[in-house]
N, C-alpha and C positions, 0 to 999 in steps of 0.2 A: 482613462482606463476603459477597457472593453469588458462587458459583462453579459452573462446569460442567466436566464431565470428558468427554473423547472417547477412546474406546479400542476395541479389537477384541473381538469376542464371546468369543474363546477365550483371552484373556489374563486369567486369574483374579486375578493379582497386581495388575492395574490395576483390573479391573472390581469387585472386591471389596475388596482391600487398600487401594489408593490412594483408592477411594471412601470407605472408613471414615476414612482419614486426613484427606481433605478435609472431611468432615462434622464432624471433631473441632475444627476451628478456623475454619470458615466455614459459610455456609448453602449446602449443596450443592443447587442449584436443579434440576439435571437431569444425566442421563448420555446421551450419544450413543453408541450401540453400533454398530459397523461390522460388517457381514456382506458380505464382498467377493464380487463375481461372478467367474466363471471368466475373463472377458476381462481383468480387472485382473492376475490372476496371469500370463496369457500375455504381457501388455505388460511386466510386471516381468522376466520371463525374457528377453524380446527385448532390453531395455535392458542386462541383465547380459551377454548374448552380445555386444552391441555394445561394451560397456565392456572385457570381458576377452578376447574372441576365442573362436572355436569350441573350440580345443584347451584353453584355460584353462578354459572352462566345464565341461569334463569333470572338471577338478580340483575345481570347485565341486560338481558332482554327487557325486564321490567322498566329499567331506566331509559332504555332506548325508546320504548313506547311512550313513557311519560314525557320524555324530551320532545318527541315529535309532536305530541298533541298540545302540550302546555308551554314549553320553553322556546321551541323553534320560532314561532312567530315573533317573539320578542327579539330574538337574535337577528332575525332577518331585517327588522326595522332598524336595529343598531348598526348592522352591516351596511345598509343603504346610506345611513348618515355618515358612517366612517368613509365610505367610497366617495361621497360628495365632498367631504372635508379634504380627502387626499387629492382629489382633482383640483381643488382650489389651491392647495398648497404646492403641489408639484406638477400639475398639468397631467396630460396623458401621454402614453407612449405613442410614438409615431404609427400611423396605420401601415406604414411600409415596413415595420419591424418584421423580420422573418419569423414565421411560426411553424413548428414541426409537431404534428400530432402523432402519438405512439401509444401502444398498449403497455410498454415498459421503458423506463428511462435508460435501462441497461442494454437495450437492443443495439445491434450493430449499426442500424440506421440512425438511431438517436446519437450514438457516439460519433458517427460520421458528420452529422449536422453540427454537433458542438465543436468538433475539430475545425470544420469550415468556418465557424464563427470566430475561432482563435481568441477566446476570452482570457483576460487577465484573471478574472475571478467569477465564480458562479455561486448563485443563491439557490439552494435546494429546498423547496417547500413541498415535500412529498412524503408519502407513507412508505414508499419502497426504499429499502436499503441500497444505496449506490455501491456498485463494485469499484474496485480500485481503478481499473481501466477507464472508468468514466470520471470518477471524482478527481483523478490526477491530471486530467487534460488541462484545466486552467493553470497558468504559470504561477500565480499567487496562491491558488487553492480554491476548494469548494467549501461553502460555509452554510451552516444552518442557523436560523433564528428560532430556536427550540422553545416551544411553550412549556417551560418548566426550568427550574434552577438545577443545573448539573454540578456535581454528579449525583446529588441526592434524588433527583426526580428525572431519570432518563426514560426513554421510550415514549409511551403515549400518555397524553392528558396529565402532564406534570402539574399544571395549575390546580386541576381538580383534586389530585391527590394530596397536594400540599395543604389545600383548604380542608379536605376531609380529615387530615391528621392534625388540624389546628396549627399548622406550621405556616402562618401567614407571612412571616419574615422571609420565607423561601418561596413565595408565590410571585412569578414573574417570567421573564424570557431570558435566555442565554444565547449569546453569539459565540459559536464555537466552530472550529475547522473540522471537516469530516476526515475520519480515519477509518480503518477497517472494522471498528467496533460500533456499538450502538450508542451514539452520543457520548463517546469516550475521548474525542479529540481535544486539542488545545483550546482552552476557554479564554476569550478575550473581553468579555463584558457581561454584566447582568443589568437587566432593565425592568423597572417596576413603575407603578403609578399609585396614587391614592385611591384604591378601589373601595367599593362598598359591598362586602361580601353578603350582606343581608338581601340586597335588592338586585344585584347583578348576577348573571349566570356565569359559570366557569368559562364558557366560550367567549363571552364579552370580555371577561377579565383577561384571558390569554390574548385576545386580539388587540385590546387596547394597550396591554403591556408592550406590544410591538409598535403599534401605530403612533402612540404618543411619544415614542423614543427614536423615531426614524432618523432624525437629524443627528443624534448622538451615534446611532449605529453606522450611518454613512461616514461620519468623522472617524470612527474606529476602523472602518474598512479601508479608508485612505491611509491611516497610520500603518495598518498591517501591509499594505501594498508598498509603503515607503520603508518598510522594515524598521519602524519606529515604535510598534505597539509591544507592550509588555503582556506576556501571558499571566493569567491568574493561576497561582499555585493552589491545586486542589489535593495535594498530597495528604493522606491520613484522614480525609473526610469520608463519611459514609457514601455508599454508592449503591443504587438500586434501580431496577427497571420496573415499570408499572404498566398496567393494561387498561382495559375499558372501565368506565365508571360503574359503580353498583348503586342500585336504588337505595339499599339500606344505608350506605355511607353518605349518599346525597341527603337523605332525611336527617341523619345525625348532624351533618355539617350545618344545614339550614336551621335547625332547631337551636343549635349552639350559637350561631351568628345572630339570630333574633334575640336570644337571651342576652347576649353581650350588648347588643344595641339598646335593649330595654334598660339594662343596668346603667349604661352610660347616660341615658336620658333622665333617669330618676336619681342619679348620683350615688348608686350603691357601690 
């Protein structure tokens, strides 16, 4: 199979780690690397304010500052270790793999690049919603390894919100095929691992939910390509979209997680 990866320029776990994984079981025909313009960030902020309200957006900003100062260093160390592990497991993508940089994966130049690659399937690891004329190019389809269990936790930071809700059974990753909605396409698999919510960050949990299940995800993609994969029926289940993490919800989640851990240790 021929594949294409779409990712952001600053997500090394995708650009290097998942690229090597894709190259290990498919012909990685190209990588679309997104370098967003400032206007896109402004539009994303505007949507979050509209979603949460002005006061709640302060809650979002408080968490962003807390994360940058106290949590990001831990996640960088974990990411470095995951990248090293992935390189040992799958190797690295060829230095000759074509790379196309763009401000938007929906640009006509990006579409032309993907058409020239002629992929059977594409993995989209990006914040931008792909348009039909882009995600329909691969013959098998375009797929997302979504950080959250769908349809309950669609859009952004699904693992965080599952943990914040105390819904630990729905904390993991979803393999789904892109359609015109937001994480509403056919679901082919859920992927989890035995995480420690008291000590791990939500970013580590969502990354490891993917990395520790890549062999199974690759096997499922081969099944889909061979028209042998069964879709998971999500009819009748709750469906919701989520946004950026809140500081208040983070504190509530971590307090609850540490209390649960303490109870387990003392046998209450």
